[in-house]
C-alpha positions as CSV (number, residue, x, y, z in Angstrom):
1,M,86.2,68.2,66.4
2,E,83.5,68.5,69.1
3,T,81.3,71.5,68.9
4,H,79.3,70.8,72.1
5,P,80.7,70.3,75.6
6,P,81.4,66.7,76.5
7,P,79.7,65.1,79.5
8,L,82.6,65.9,81.9
9,V,81.8,69.7,81.6
10,R,78.3,69.0,82.9
11,D,79.5,67.0,85.9
12,P,78.6,69.1,89.1
13,A,81.7,68.0,90.9
14,Y,83.8,69.0,87.9
15,R,82.1,72.4,87.7
16,R,82.6,73.0,91.5
17,R,86.3,72.2,91.3
18,R,86.7,74.3,88.2
19,F,85.0,77.2,90.0
20,Q,87.4,76.9,92.9
21,N,90.4,77.0,90.6
22,W,88.9,79.8,88.6
23,M,88.1,82.0,91.6
24,I,91.6,81.8,93.0
25,V,93.6,82.4,89.8
26,G,90.9,84.9,88.7
27,L,91.3,87.1,91.8
28,L,95.1,86.8,91.7
29,Y,94.9,88.1,88.1
30,A,92.7,91.0,89.2
31,F,95.2,91.9,91.9
32,F,97.9,91.8,89.2
33,Y,95.9,94.5,87.5
34,M,95.7,96.4,90.7
35,T,99.5,96.3,91.1
36,R,100.0,97.5,87.5
37,Y,97.4,100.3,87.1
38,N,98.0,101.7,90.5
39,F,100.5,103.9,88.7
40,N,98.0,105.2,86.2
41,A,95.3,105.8,88.8
42,N,97.7,107.8,91.0
43,A,99.6,109.6,88.2
44,P,98.3,113.0,89.2
45,T,99.4,112.4,92.8
46,L,102.9,111.3,91.7
47,M,103.2,114.5,89.7
48,D,102.5,116.4,92.9
49,V,104.9,114.3,95.0
50,F,107.9,114.3,92.7
51,G,107.3,117.5,90.7
52,W,106.9,115.5,87.5
53,T,105.6,116.7,84.1
54,K,103.4,114.6,81.8
55,V,106.6,113.7,79.9
56,D,108.1,112.4,83.1
57,L,105.0,110.3,83.6
58,A,105.3,109.1,80.1
59,I,108.8,107.7,80.7
60,L,107.3,105.2,83.2
61,D,104.2,104.7,81.1
62,T,106.4,103.7,78.2
63,A,108.8,101.5,80.1
64,M,106.0,99.4,81.6
65,P,104.1,98.4,78.5
66,F,107.2,98.0,76.4
67,L,108.8,95.6,78.9
68,Y,105.5,93.9,79.5
69,G,105.0,93.3,75.7
70,L,108.5,92.0,75.2
71,S,108.3,89.8,78.3
72,V,104.9,88.3,77.3
73,L,106.4,87.2,74.0
74,L,109.5,85.8,75.7
75,N,107.8,84.2,78.7
76,A,105.0,82.6,76.7
77,A,107.1,79.5,75.8
78,I,108.1,79.3,79.5
79,A,104.5,79.2,80.6
80,D,103.6,76.6,78.0
81,R,106.5,74.5,79.2
82,V,106.3,74.8,83.0
83,G,102.5,75.2,83.2
84,G,100.3,78.1,84.2
85,R,100.3,77.4,87.9
86,R,104.1,77.6,88.2
87,A,104.3,80.6,85.9
88,F,101.7,82.4,88.0
89,L,103.7,81.8,91.2
90,I,106.9,83.1,89.6
91,G,105.0,86.2,88.4
92,A,103.3,86.8,91.8
93,A,106.6,86.7,93.7
94,G,108.2,89.2,91.5
95,V,105.2,91.6,91.5
96,V,105.2,91.7,95.3
97,V,108.9,92.7,95.5
98,A,108.6,95.3,92.7
99,N,105.6,97.0,94.2
100,V,107.2,97.1,97.7
101,V,110.4,98.7,96.2
102,F,108.4,101.2,94.2
103,G,106.5,102.4,97.2
104,A,109.8,102.8,99.1
105,F,110.7,105.7,96.9
106,H,108.7,107.9,99.1
107,W,111.8,108.1,101.4
108,V,113.7,109.8,98.5
109,V,111.7,113.0,98.8
110,L,113.3,115.3,101.3
111,E,111.2,118.4,100.5
112,P,108.1,118.3,98.3
113,P,107.8,120.6,95.2
114,V,105.8,123.8,95.3
115,F,103.3,124.7,92.5
116,T,101.2,127.7,91.7
117,G,98.0,127.8,89.6
118,E,95.6,125.0,88.6
119,G,95.0,122.7,85.6
120,T,96.9,123.5,82.4
121,A,98.0,126.8,84.0
122,R,99.8,125.1,86.9
123,T,103.4,126.2,87.2
124,L,106.3,124.6,89.2
125,V,107.7,127.2,91.5
126,T,110.2,125.1,93.5
127,P,111.3,121.6,92.4
128,A,111.3,118.8,94.8
129,V,114.5,118.2,96.9
130,L,115.5,114.6,96.4
131,A,118.0,112.4,98.1
132,G,121.4,112.1,96.4
133,G,120.8,115.4,94.6
134,L,118.6,113.7,92.0
135,T,116.5,115.8,89.7
136,P,112.8,114.7,89.2
137,R,113.7,113.6,85.6
138,Q,116.6,111.4,86.8
139,L,114.3,109.9,89.5
140,A,111.7,109.1,86.8
141,Y,114.3,107.2,84.8
142,I,115.3,105.2,88.0
143,M,111.8,104.4,89.0
144,S,111.0,103.4,85.4
145,V,113.5,100.6,85.8
146,V,111.7,99.3,88.9
147,W,108.4,99.6,87.1
148,A,109.8,97.7,84.1
149,V,110.9,94.9,86.5
150,N,107.3,94.8,87.7
151,A,106.2,94.6,84.0
152,Y,108.4,91.6,83.5
153,F,106.7,89.6,86.3
154,Q,103.3,91.0,85.4
155,S,103.6,89.4,82.0
156,F,103.2,85.9,83.6
157,G,99.6,86.8,84.6
158,A,97.7,86.7,81.3
159,L,99.8,83.8,80.1
160,S,99.1,81.7,83.2
161,I,95.4,82.3,83.5
162,V,94.9,81.4,79.8
163,K,97.2,78.4,80.0
164,I,95.3,77.0,83.1
165,N,91.8,77.6,81.8
166,A,92.5,76.3,78.3
167,Q,92.7,72.9,79.9
168,W,89.5,73.3,82.0
169,F,87.1,75.0,79.4
170,H,85.7,73.6,76.2
171,L,85.7,75.5,72.9
172,S,82.0,76.2,73.1
173,E,82.3,77.9,76.5
174,R,85.1,80.2,75.7
175,G,83.2,83.2,74.6
176,T,81.5,83.2,78.0
177,F,84.9,82.6,79.5
178,G,86.2,85.7,77.6
179,A,83.4,87.7,79.3
180,I,84.5,86.4,82.8
181,F,88.1,87.2,81.8
182,G,86.9,90.7,81.1
183,V,85.2,90.9,84.6
184,L,88.5,90.1,86.2
185,I,90.3,92.8,84.2
186,R,87.7,95.4,85.2
187,L,87.6,94.2,88.8
188,G,91.3,94.8,89.0
189,L,90.8,98.2,87.4
190,I,88.2,99.1,90.0
191,F,90.7,98.1,92.7
192,A,93.3,100.3,91.0
193,F,91.4,103.4,89.8
194,S,88.8,103.6,92.6
195,G,90.6,101.9,95.6
196,T,94.2,102.9,95.4
197,P,93.6,106.7,95.2
198,I,91.6,106.4,98.5
199,L,94.6,104.5,100.0
200,A,97.0,107.2,98.7
201,E,95.0,110.1,100.2
202,G,94.3,108.4,103.5
203,L,97.6,106.6,104.2
204,G,100.1,108.1,101.9
205,W,100.7,107.4,98.2
206,Y,103.1,104.5,98.8
207,W,100.3,102.4,100.4
208,A,98.7,102.4,96.9
209,W,101.6,100.0,96.1
210,W,102.2,98.2,99.4
211,L,98.7,97.1,100.2
212,P,98.1,95.6,96.7
213,A,101.4,93.8,97.0
214,L,100.2,92.2,100.3
215,L,97.0,91.0,98.5
216,V,99.1,89.4,95.7
217,A,101.1,87.7,98.4
218,V,98.0,86.3,100.0
219,F,96.8,84.8,96.7
220,F,100.2,83.5,96.0
221,V,99.7,81.2,99.0
222,L,96.2,80.3,98.0
223,T,97.4,79.4,94.5
224,L,100.2,77.3,95.9
225,L,97.8,75.3,98.1
226,F,94.6,75.0,96.1
227,V,95.0,75.5,92.3
228,K,95.4,72.5,90.0
229,E,96.9,72.9,86.5
230,R,94.7,70.3,84.8
231,P,91.5,68.4,85.4
232,E,93.5,65.2,85.8
233,D,95.5,66.7,88.6
234,A,92.3,67.1,90.5
235,G,91.2,63.5,89.9
236,F,89.1,64.0,86.7
237,A,89.4,62.6,83.2
238,T,91.3,64.6,80.6
239,L,89.0,67.1,78.9
240,D,88.7,67.1,75.1
241,T,88.5,70.8,74.7
242,G,87.7,70.8,70.9
243,D,90.3,73.4,70.0
244,A,93.3,73.6,67.7
245,Q,95.6,70.6,68.3
246,I,99.4,70.6,68.3
247,G,100.7,67.1,68.0
248,A,98.9,63.9,69.0
249,P,97.5,63.8,72.6
250,E,100.1,61.3,73.7
251,E,103.0,62.9,71.8
252,R,105.7,64.9,73.5
253,V,105.7,68.3,71.9
254,S,108.7,70.7,72.0
255,V,108.6,74.4,72.6
256,L,109.8,74.8,69.1
257,D,106.8,72.8,67.7
258,V,104.4,75.1,69.6
259,A,106.1,78.3,68.6
260,K,106.2,77.2,64.9
261,K,102.5,76.4,65.0
262,V,101.6,79.8,66.4
263,F,104.1,82.1,64.7
264,T,103.7,80.8,61.2
265,S,99.9,81.2,61.2
266,R,98.3,84.0,59.1
267,V,95.3,83.9,61.4
268,M,97.5,84.3,64.5
269,W,99.3,87.3,63.1
270,T,96.1,89.0,61.9
271,I,94.7,88.7,65.3
272,A,98.0,89.9,66.8
273,L,97.9,93.0,64.6
274,A,94.3,93.7,65.5
275,S,95.3,93.4,69.1
276,V,97.9,96.1,68.5
277,M,95.2,98.4,67.2
278,L,93.1,97.6,70.3
279,G,96.1,98.5,72.4
280,F,96.5,101.9,70.8
281,V,92.9,102.8,71.7
282,R,92.9,101.1,75.1
283,R,96.1,102.4,76.5
284,S,95.8,105.9,75.0
285,V,92.5,106.6,76.8
286,I,90.9,104.1,79.1
287,D,93.9,102.4,80.8
288,S,96.3,105.3,81.1
289,W,95.6,109.0,80.6
290,W,92.1,109.9,81.6
291,P,92.9,110.6,85.3
292,V,95.4,113.3,84.2
293,Y,92.8,114.7,81.8
294,F,90.3,114.9,84.6
295,K,92.7,116.8,86.8
296,E,94.0,119.2,84.2
297,I,90.9,120.0,82.2
298,L,88.0,119.2,84.6
299,G,89.7,120.1,87.9
300,V,88.6,116.8,89.4
301,S,90.7,114.9,92.0
302,S,90.8,111.1,92.2
303,T,88.7,110.9,95.3
304,E,85.8,113.2,94.1
305,A,82.5,111.7,93.1
306,V,82.9,112.3,89.3
307,F,86.2,110.5,89.2
308,Q,85.0,107.6,91.3
309,T,81.8,107.4,89.2
310,T,84.0,107.2,86.1
311,A,86.2,104.5,87.5
312,W,83.2,102.4,88.5
313,G,81.4,103.2,85.3
314,I,84.3,102.2,83.1
315,A,84.6,98.9,85.0
316,L,80.9,98.1,85.0
317,M,80.4,99.0,81.3
318,G,83.5,97.0,80.5
319,I,82.0,94.0,82.2
320,A,78.7,94.5,80.4
321,G,80.7,94.6,77.1
322,G,82.3,91.3,77.9
323,F,79.0,89.6,78.7
324,V,77.4,90.9,75.5
325,L,80.2,90.3,73.0
326,G,81.6,87.1,74.5
327,P,78.5,85.0,74.7
328,L,77.4,86.6,71.3
329,S,80.5,84.9,69.7
330,D,79.5,81.5,71.2
331,R,75.7,81.6,70.6
332,V,75.1,83.7,67.6
333,F,78.3,83.3,65.6
334,Q,79.0,79.7,66.6
335,S,82.3,80.3,68.3
336,R,83.6,82.6,65.6
337,R,85.4,85.4,67.4
338,A,86.1,87.9,64.5
339,P,82.5,89.2,64.0
340,V,82.2,90.4,67.6
341,V,85.6,92.0,67.6
342,V,84.6,93.9,64.4
343,I,81.5,95.1,66.3
344,G,83.9,96.2,69.1
345,F,86.2,98.2,66.9
346,V,83.3,100.0,65.1
347,G,81.9,100.9,68.6
348,M,85.3,102.2,69.7
349,A,85.5,104.5,66.6
350,L,82.0,105.9,67.2
351,C,82.8,106.5,70.9
352,L,86.0,108.4,70.2
353,V,84.1,110.7,67.8
354,L,81.4,111.2,70.5
355,F,84.1,112.0,73.1
356,R,85.4,114.8,70.9
357,V,82.0,116.1,69.9
358,L,80.6,116.3,73.5
359,G,83.2,118.8,74.6
360,N,84.9,119.1,78.0
361,G,82.0,118.7,80.4
362,A,82.6,116.2,83.3
363,W,79.5,114.1,82.9
364,Q,79.9,114.1,79.1
365,A,83.4,112.6,79.6
366,V,81.9,110.0,82.0
367,L,79.4,109.0,79.3
368,A,81.9,108.8,76.5
369,L,84.5,106.9,78.5
370,C,82.0,104.4,79.9
371,L,80.7,103.6,76.4
372,L,84.2,103.3,75.0
373,S,85.0,100.8,77.8
374,F,82.0,98.7,76.8
375,F,83.5,98.0,73.3
376,I,87.2,97.9,74.3
377,N,86.7,95.3,77.1
378,G,84.2,93.2,75.0
379,A,86.7,93.0,72.2
380,H,89.7,92.5,74.4
381,G,88.1,89.7,76.4
382,V,87.3,87.8,73.1
383,I,90.9,88.2,71.7
384,G,92.8,87.6,75.0
385,G,90.4,85.2,76.7
386,A,88.9,83.2,73.9
387,A,90.8,83.4,70.6
388,S,94.2,82.7,72.3
389,M,92.8,79.4,73.7
390,D,90.9,78.5,70.5
391,F,93.8,78.9,68.1
392,G,96.6,78.0,70.4
393,G,94.9,74.9,71.9
394,K,95.8,73.5,75.3
395,R,99.5,73.2,74.4
396,G,99.9,76.6,72.7
397,A,97.5,78.8,74.6
398,A,100.2,80.7,76.5
399,T,102.2,81.2,73.3
400,A,99.1,82.5,71.5
401,A,98.2,84.8,74.4
402,G,101.8,86.0,74.4
403,L,101.7,86.9,70.7
404,F,98.3,88.7,71.1
405,D,99.0,90.4,74.4
406,G,102.7,91.0,73.8
407,M,102.2,92.7,70.4
408,Q,99.4,94.9,71.9
409,Y,101.8,96.3,74.5
410,L,105.1,96.2,72.7
411,V,104.2,98.0,69.6
412,A,101.8,100.4,71.3
413,A,104.1,101.4,74.1
414,P,106.0,104.3,72.6
415,F,102.9,105.7,71.0
416,T,100.6,105.5,74.0
417,G,103.3,106.6,76.4
418,L,105.9,109.1,75.3
419,L,104.0,110.2,72.2
420,V,100.7,110.8,74.0
421,G,102.6,112.7,76.7
422,W,104.2,114.9,74.0
423,I,100.8,115.3,72.2
424,T,99.0,116.5,75.3
425,E,101.9,118.9,76.2
426,T,102.2,120.3,72.7
427,W,98.8,120.0,71.0
428,G,96.4,119.7,73.9
429,W,93.7,117.3,75.1
430,Q,91.3,117.8,72.2
431,V,93.8,116.2,69.8
432,W,94.3,113.3,72.3
433,K,90.6,112.4,72.1
434,L,90.7,111.6,68.4
435,W,94.3,110.3,68.3
436,P,93.4,106.6,68.4
437,L,90.6,106.8,65.9
438,P,92.6,105.6,62.8
439,F,93.7,102.5,64.7
440,A,90.1,101.5,65.5
441,L,89.3,101.6,61.8
442,V,92.4,99.6,60.9
443,G,91.4,97.0,63.5
444,T,87.9,96.8,62.0
445,V,89.4,95.9,58.6
446,L,91.9,93.4,59.9
447,M,89.3,91.4,61.9
448,A,86.8,91.5,59.0
449,T,89.2,89.4,56.9
450,L,88.8,86.6,59.5
451,W,85.0,86.8,59.6
452,N,84.4,83.0,59.1
453,E,87.6,81.6,60.8
454,K,87.3,78.9,63.5
455,P,90.1,76.7,64.9
456,R,90.7,73.4,63.2
457,G,91.1,70.6,65.6
458,R,92.5,67.1,64.9
459,A,90.1,64.9,63.0
460,P,88.7,62.0,65.1
461,A,90.3,58.6,64.6
462,H,88.3,56.0,62.7
């Protein structure tokens, strides 16, 4: 198995063509995030528009990750079979439709709700009057179905980008790729958490869904016209990626062969379980609930400087985490991914304790959340962006990504959605801060068992 990039990777023409591919699918993936986390970024606004409680919000925030996780597992084989480019186009088309429909629910509100008080003392005086005599809870269930449909099509995003790039990036480059993968995630979260609240306040909440849908549609066209699935589709030789191999290069491999290789591997399942632990931390705090915390406890709206600073700080520190931990796995740990993920989990645990100890000051929250993002994104980029390609190989990359990403969302969904909504309603926000700590510790132990693991490629012929 090659441990250094072959000459093709150093060819300037190859690198330029790979960069073109990468920029288009990368930005499309970022806009997928924008059309997924627009909900979390605008959750406080939706509470005002529809008269929802945190439990109502949690209905949607459970439906989305649960369906996403299930769909990633089911669609992984499809992406490995039809290719990343086609899978991305299928996903993008569905995401556009789902977001347009979600925004159209603004016509359901005949009269807005009336509240009195602020923060945790806020009380609903008059509920919203909704078309068809719907109650706010009934509407939450209906909109959760639409949001679950969005989740289904969103699931093609991670599968597709990993599938495409597994064929363009050598094993020795993938820690750095994981860092770039993290940049795209955080760029999408900047678009969502910083950009869409400004759209919602200036144009109406529904534009936080409609404009991102338009951007996905634009990149659907660019992907259709300019993205190539493999180097050979762009006129280059086939790249020997140096990763795990499923079948001989010339052998036709079935979906069952790929699934068997991935789903019967102890290493794969250990990484998947660690990904679940990461999902508990990530979705309980950074990706979902902090905007509601800012409004209820800190009295900060989504367009104020502290909120915007937090959105950008979380993104930029997440990017920094990716560029520290990703290349660290390539250069210091010789493409071993587990050690840097262990570092990430230990960092998460310390940041959660810091968040609790610092109290309820606004800038203390900014500090704790930004540091937490550094370790979460660094670890997530390595698991989702590097390990899935390493251990799945070119043929099984999407299936591996489906296992890692799908388990993270599927198992964590009820705990980071409905349970967190209930915890914050019943026990308060201080309990919420430490709620994910045990999962960070379990993740540390799981990845420590894989400390020296690297993918085993096919031995060279003699």
